[in-house]
Residue frames as qw, qx, qy, qz and C-alpha x, y, z in Angstrom:
[[0.777, 0.456, 0.041, 0.431, 71.63, 141.62, 69.87],
 [0.544, -0.495, -0.039, 0.676, 74.86, 143.38, 70.84],
 [0.263, 0.950, 0.074, -0.149, 75.32, 146.92, 69.67],
 [0.779, 0.233, 0.099, 0.574, 78.27, 147.60, 67.42],
 [0.269, -0.709, 0.031, 0.651, 80.64, 150.48, 67.93],
 [0.520, 0.838, 0.005, -0.169, 81.02, 152.75, 65.02],
 [0.424, 0.769, -0.478, 0.005, 83.91, 151.61, 62.89],
 [0.389, -0.543, 0.728, -0.153, 85.12, 148.89, 65.24],
 [0.639, 0.226, -0.659, -0.327, 83.55, 145.88, 63.62],
 [0.364, -0.035, -0.876, 0.315, 83.34, 144.21, 67.05],
 [0.492, -0.701, -0.426, -0.291, 80.60, 144.06, 69.62],
 [0.263, -0.810, 0.300, -0.429, 81.16, 145.67, 72.99],
 [0.879, -0.402, 0.247, -0.071, 81.88, 142.33, 74.64],
 [0.894, 0.174, 0.149, 0.385, 84.70, 141.65, 72.16],
 [0.175, 0.965, -0.096, 0.171, 86.39, 145.06, 72.45],
 [0.626, -0.658, 0.371, 0.191, 89.34, 143.61, 74.38],
 [0.310, 0.705, -0.596, -0.226, 92.63, 143.26, 72.56],
 [0.936, 0.108, -0.333, -0.031, 93.73, 139.80, 71.53],
 [0.646, -0.687, 0.322, 0.087, 95.99, 138.38, 74.25],
 [0.456, 0.686, -0.565, -0.049, 99.50, 138.01, 72.98],
 [0.930, -0.081, -0.347, 0.093, 101.15, 134.65, 73.50],
 [0.528, -0.810, 0.253, 0.040, 103.38, 134.49, 76.55],
 [0.420, 0.678, -0.598, 0.075, 107.10, 134.17, 76.03],
 [0.815, -0.040, -0.544, 0.197, 109.07, 131.24, 77.37],
 [0.260, 0.235, -0.485, 0.801, 110.68, 133.60, 79.86],
 [0.449, -0.307, 0.119, -0.831, 107.30, 134.81, 81.15],
 [0.875, -0.180, -0.340, -0.295, 105.97, 131.26, 81.49],
 [0.704, 0.073, -0.557, 0.435, 109.12, 130.10, 83.27],
 [0.039, 0.283, -0.393, 0.874, 109.07, 133.08, 85.62],
 [0.661, -0.299, -0.070, -0.685, 105.42, 132.37, 86.40],
 [0.884, -0.107, -0.455, -0.005, 106.26, 128.75, 87.24],
 [0.537, 0.143, -0.513, 0.654, 109.17, 129.81, 89.45],
 [0.233, -0.425, 0.188, -0.854, 106.99, 132.28, 91.31],
 [0.823, -0.333, -0.180, -0.424, 105.03, 129.33, 92.72],
 [0.850, -0.445, 0.268, 0.085, 107.91, 127.06, 93.75],
 [0.162, -0.640, 0.663, 0.354, 111.48, 126.09, 92.91],
 [0.917, 0.364, 0.094, -0.132, 112.00, 124.00, 89.76],
 [0.639, -0.319, 0.501, 0.489, 115.05, 122.18, 88.46],
 [0.118, 0.498, -0.464, -0.723, 116.43, 123.18, 85.09],
 [0.019, -0.038, -0.939, -0.342, 115.22, 119.90, 83.55],
 [0.091, 0.543, 0.788, -0.275, 111.76, 120.19, 85.08],
 [0.148, 0.686, 0.094, -0.707, 111.37, 123.78, 83.91],
 [0.095, 0.342, -0.669, -0.653, 112.43, 122.85, 80.37],
 [0.015, 0.238, 0.960, 0.149, 109.91, 120.01, 80.25],
 [0.120, 0.659, 0.594, -0.445, 107.09, 122.23, 81.46],
 [0.150, 0.621, -0.190, -0.746, 107.93, 124.90, 78.89],
 [0.049, 0.127, -0.852, -0.506, 107.97, 122.27, 76.13],
 [0.068, 0.450, 0.886, -0.087, 104.50, 121.09, 77.21],
 [0.129, 0.745, 0.323, -0.569, 103.33, 124.69, 76.91],
 [0.649, 0.686, 0.305, 0.122, 104.49, 124.78, 73.30],
 [0.042, -0.921, 0.323, 0.212, 107.78, 126.65, 73.58],
 [0.792, 0.496, -0.339, 0.108, 110.65, 125.60, 71.35],
 [0.859, -0.273, -0.167, 0.400, 113.75, 124.03, 72.88],
 [0.470, 0.317, -0.052, 0.822, 115.83, 127.06, 71.89],
 [0.254, -0.672, -0.081, -0.691, 113.38, 129.53, 73.43],
 [0.808, -0.555, -0.181, -0.078, 113.19, 127.42, 76.61],
 [0.797, -0.065, -0.153, 0.580, 116.97, 127.15, 76.90],
 [0.234, 0.476, -0.022, 0.848, 117.37, 130.91, 76.41],
 [0.481, -0.684, -0.126, -0.533, 114.70, 131.67, 79.01],
 [0.870, -0.442, -0.175, 0.129, 116.18, 129.27, 81.56],
 [0.670, 0.127, -0.128, 0.720, 119.70, 130.62, 81.02],
 [0.016, -0.597, -0.015, -0.802, 118.44, 134.18, 81.51],
 [0.681, -0.635, -0.136, -0.338, 116.64, 133.14, 84.71],
 [0.873, -0.220, -0.188, 0.393, 119.80, 131.40, 85.97],
 [0.436, 0.349, -0.093, 0.824, 121.86, 134.56, 85.31],
 [0.277, -0.595, -0.011, -0.754, 119.31, 136.57, 87.29],
 [0.061, 0.151, -0.853, 0.496, 119.46, 133.99, 90.13],
 [0.672, -0.059, 0.086, -0.733, 115.75, 133.18, 89.77],
 [0.974, 0.048, -0.151, -0.163, 116.49, 129.55, 88.93],
 [0.012, -0.649, 0.739, -0.183, 119.08, 127.51, 90.77],
 [0.803, -0.005, -0.584, -0.122, 119.46, 123.74, 90.77],
 [0.357, 0.131, -0.703, 0.601, 121.35, 123.99, 94.07],
 [0.326, -0.100, 0.343, -0.875, 118.50, 125.91, 95.73],
 [0.781, -0.014, -0.320, -0.536, 115.99, 123.44, 94.26],
 [0.667, 0.083, -0.720, 0.172, 118.00, 120.50, 95.63],
 [0.098, 0.110, -0.634, 0.759, 118.16, 122.05, 99.11],
 [0.533, -0.073, 0.092, -0.838, 114.42, 122.73, 99.07],
 [0.827, 0.006, -0.451, -0.336, 113.45, 119.20, 98.02],
 [0.536, 0.129, -0.741, 0.384, 115.93, 117.64, 100.45],
 [0.127, -0.127, 0.520, -0.835, 114.57, 119.66, 103.40],
 [0.676, -0.038, -0.059, -0.734, 110.98, 118.87, 102.47],
 [0.818, 0.060, -0.549, -0.162, 111.54, 115.13, 102.02],
 [0.366, 0.140, -0.738, 0.549, 113.63, 114.82, 105.19],
 [0.322, -0.110, 0.368, -0.865, 110.81, 116.57, 107.04],
 [0.803, 0.009, -0.212, -0.557, 108.41, 113.97, 105.65],
 [0.762, -0.383, 0.500, -0.152, 110.58, 111.25, 107.14],
 [0.894, 0.436, -0.091, 0.053, 112.41, 109.99, 104.06],
 [0.751, -0.462, 0.251, 0.399, 115.99, 108.78, 104.29],
 [0.084, -0.714, 0.393, 0.573, 119.04, 110.03, 102.40],
 [0.320, -0.037, 0.837, 0.443, 118.97, 107.30, 99.76],
 [0.272, 0.675, 0.685, 0.036, 115.39, 108.11, 98.76],
 [0.029, 0.907, 0.051, -0.417, 116.15, 111.84, 98.70],
 [0.251, -0.487, 0.615, 0.567, 119.25, 111.22, 96.57],
 [0.340, 0.255, 0.843, 0.330, 117.24, 109.12, 94.09],
 [0.212, 0.834, 0.491, -0.133, 114.55, 111.80, 93.77],
 [0.055, -0.850, 0.193, 0.487, 117.08, 114.56, 93.19],
 [0.336, -0.241, 0.757, 0.506, 118.90, 112.38, 90.65],
 [0.363, 0.519, 0.759, 0.150, 115.61, 111.94, 88.76],
 [0.145, 0.934, 0.201, -0.257, 115.50, 115.72, 88.33],
 [0.710, 0.580, 0.007, 0.398, 118.83, 115.63, 86.50],
 [0.255, -0.939, 0.214, -0.083, 120.85, 117.31, 89.22],
 [0.497, 0.572, -0.599, 0.261, 124.61, 116.94, 89.48],
 [0.779, -0.256, -0.527, 0.223, 126.01, 114.60, 92.11],
 [0.347, 0.112, -0.360, 0.859, 127.85, 117.49, 93.75],
 [0.339, -0.336, -0.028, -0.879, 124.63, 119.50, 94.21],
 [0.792, -0.333, -0.428, -0.281, 122.86, 116.43, 95.58],
 [0.696, -0.095, -0.514, 0.493, 125.67, 115.70, 98.03],
 [0.118, 0.201, -0.260, 0.937, 125.74, 119.29, 99.25],
 [0.528, -0.377, -0.190, -0.737, 121.97, 119.39, 99.74],
 [0.835, -0.315, -0.448, -0.054, 121.95, 116.18, 101.79],
 [0.581, -0.001, -0.440, 0.685, 125.02, 117.22, 103.82],
 [0.066, -0.342, 0.101, -0.932, 123.42, 120.61, 104.55],
 [0.655, -0.479, -0.415, -0.412, 120.51, 118.83, 106.22],
 [0.068, 0.407, -0.713, 0.567, 122.79, 117.82, 109.10],
 [0.781, -0.276, -0.151, -0.540, 120.13, 115.24, 109.99],
 [0.331, -0.321, 0.847, -0.265, 120.28, 112.53, 112.60],
 [0.565, 0.122, -0.625, -0.525, 119.19, 109.70, 110.32],
 [0.291, -0.094, -0.924, 0.231, 118.99, 107.15, 113.14],
 [0.149, 0.293, 0.546, -0.771, 116.62, 109.38, 115.10],
 [0.471, 0.267, -0.244, -0.805, 114.61, 110.04, 111.96],
 [0.485, 0.050, -0.832, -0.264, 114.31, 106.32, 111.21],
 [0.144, -0.193, -0.850, 0.469, 113.29, 105.61, 114.81],
 [0.300, 0.298, 0.258, -0.869, 110.66, 108.34, 114.60],
 [0.519, 0.176, -0.529, -0.648, 109.30, 106.79, 111.41],
 [0.379, -0.083, -0.921, 0.037, 108.95, 103.44, 113.12],
 [0.042, 0.269, 0.655, -0.705, 107.12, 105.06, 116.02],
 [0.414, 0.303, -0.039, -0.857, 104.75, 106.85, 113.64],
 [0.530, 0.167, -0.691, -0.462, 104.24, 103.80, 111.46],
 [0.829, -0.304, 0.262, -0.388, 103.82, 101.46, 114.37],
 [0.200, -0.442, 0.870, 0.085, 105.99, 98.43, 114.93],
 [0.590, 0.097, -0.679, -0.425, 105.22, 95.32, 112.93],
 [0.695, -0.254, 0.492, -0.458, 103.13, 92.79, 114.79],
 [0.648, 0.322, -0.657, -0.211, 104.50, 89.39, 113.86],
 [0.917, -0.292, -0.251, -0.108, 104.49, 85.96, 115.46],
 [0.813, -0.303, -0.096, 0.487, 108.17, 86.22, 116.37],
 [0.239, -0.835, 0.074, 0.489, 110.67, 89.00, 116.98],
 [0.409, -0.211, 0.593, 0.661, 112.77, 88.19, 113.91],
 [0.248, 0.549, 0.691, 0.400, 109.78, 88.50, 111.59],
 [0.091, -0.930, -0.311, 0.171, 108.77, 91.79, 113.22],
 [0.358, -0.645, 0.297, 0.606, 112.31, 93.14, 112.82],
 [0.394, 0.102, 0.688, 0.601, 112.32, 92.08, 109.16],
 [0.136, 0.778, 0.577, 0.209, 109.06, 93.95, 108.52],
 [0.224, -0.911, -0.068, 0.340, 110.35, 97.05, 110.29],
 [0.439, -0.405, 0.481, 0.642, 113.61, 96.87, 108.33],
 [0.351, 0.390, 0.687, 0.502, 111.78, 96.51, 105.01],
 [0.007, 0.915, 0.403, -0.020, 109.66, 99.57, 105.86],
 [0.304, -0.822, 0.153, 0.457, 112.71, 101.68, 106.67],
 [0.461, -0.130, 0.614, 0.627, 114.56, 100.53, 103.56],
 [0.265, 0.644, 0.627, 0.350, 111.56, 101.57, 101.43],
 [0.125, -0.958, -0.203, 0.157, 111.66, 104.97, 103.10],
 [0.521, 0.773, -0.176, 0.317, 115.26, 105.37, 101.90],
 [0.468, -0.780, 0.407, -0.081, 117.36, 104.71, 104.98],
 [0.459, 0.535, -0.709, -0.013, 120.66, 102.90, 104.50],
 [0.821, -0.128, -0.557, -0.017, 121.29, 99.40, 105.83],
 [0.411, 0.100, -0.587, 0.690, 123.54, 100.56, 108.70],
 [0.295, -0.207, 0.209, -0.909, 120.85, 102.93, 109.98],
 [0.782, -0.169, -0.332, -0.500, 118.18, 100.25, 109.65],
 [0.719, -0.029, -0.640, 0.267, 120.33, 97.75, 111.56],
 [0.166, 0.158, -0.498, 0.837, 121.01, 100.29, 114.31],
 [0.484, -0.189, 0.075, -0.851, 117.32, 101.08, 114.74],
 [0.843, -0.122, -0.378, -0.361, 115.97, 97.55, 114.55],
 [0.640, 0.037, -0.648, 0.411, 118.67, 96.20, 116.89],
 [0.050, -0.224, 0.411, -0.882, 117.97, 99.02, 119.35],
 [0.682, -0.226, -0.160, -0.676, 114.38, 97.86, 119.37],
 [0.860, -0.111, -0.497, -0.032, 115.29, 94.32, 120.41],
 [0.512, 0.085, -0.560, 0.645, 117.77, 95.44, 123.07],
 [0.224, -0.287, 0.224, -0.904, 115.30, 97.91, 124.65],
 [0.036, -0.193, -0.947, 0.254, 113.23, 96.00, 127.25],
 [0.281, 0.481, 0.447, -0.700, 110.35, 98.54, 127.10],
 [0.505, 0.487, 0.653, 0.284, 110.14, 98.39, 123.32],
 [0.115, 0.944, 0.104, -0.291, 110.71, 102.13, 122.96],
 [0.711, 0.316, 0.189, 0.599, 112.87, 103.41, 120.17],
 [0.276, 0.599, 0.019, 0.752, 114.96, 106.55, 120.29]]
């Protein structure tokens, strides 16, 4: 049986003070210390942790004033990461839009990438491996569908898949 301290009413193992609930600001700062979050994403996470909408809004506004939270910085981070994974600008735009970012911030983030989308699409085809179909048109269609799913625009897809058919060695890029 645990020994009791005189006058404490608690056993030695329970001598710690009750942890006080974390504020919305502290929770938000903790989340931001791990990675960038959009304003919408941060608000949703704080709500799941039981913070009121008013407390969350106040915390996020304070973090924005202190430059700890920035939708523009978040957009640039996600855009760089997704482009590095081989996704095209349309897919990146759609993902950023789903985070509730403004069109201007999305446009700036994608423009700042200064990416060669044709080279990126060609690299994706090389990594993925060309479609093996009975005829060239079917193979091109499969390659085009793959690139469109990755978020490349139609002009880029046409440029890459036509380059494939005009290259006698079958090399892209």
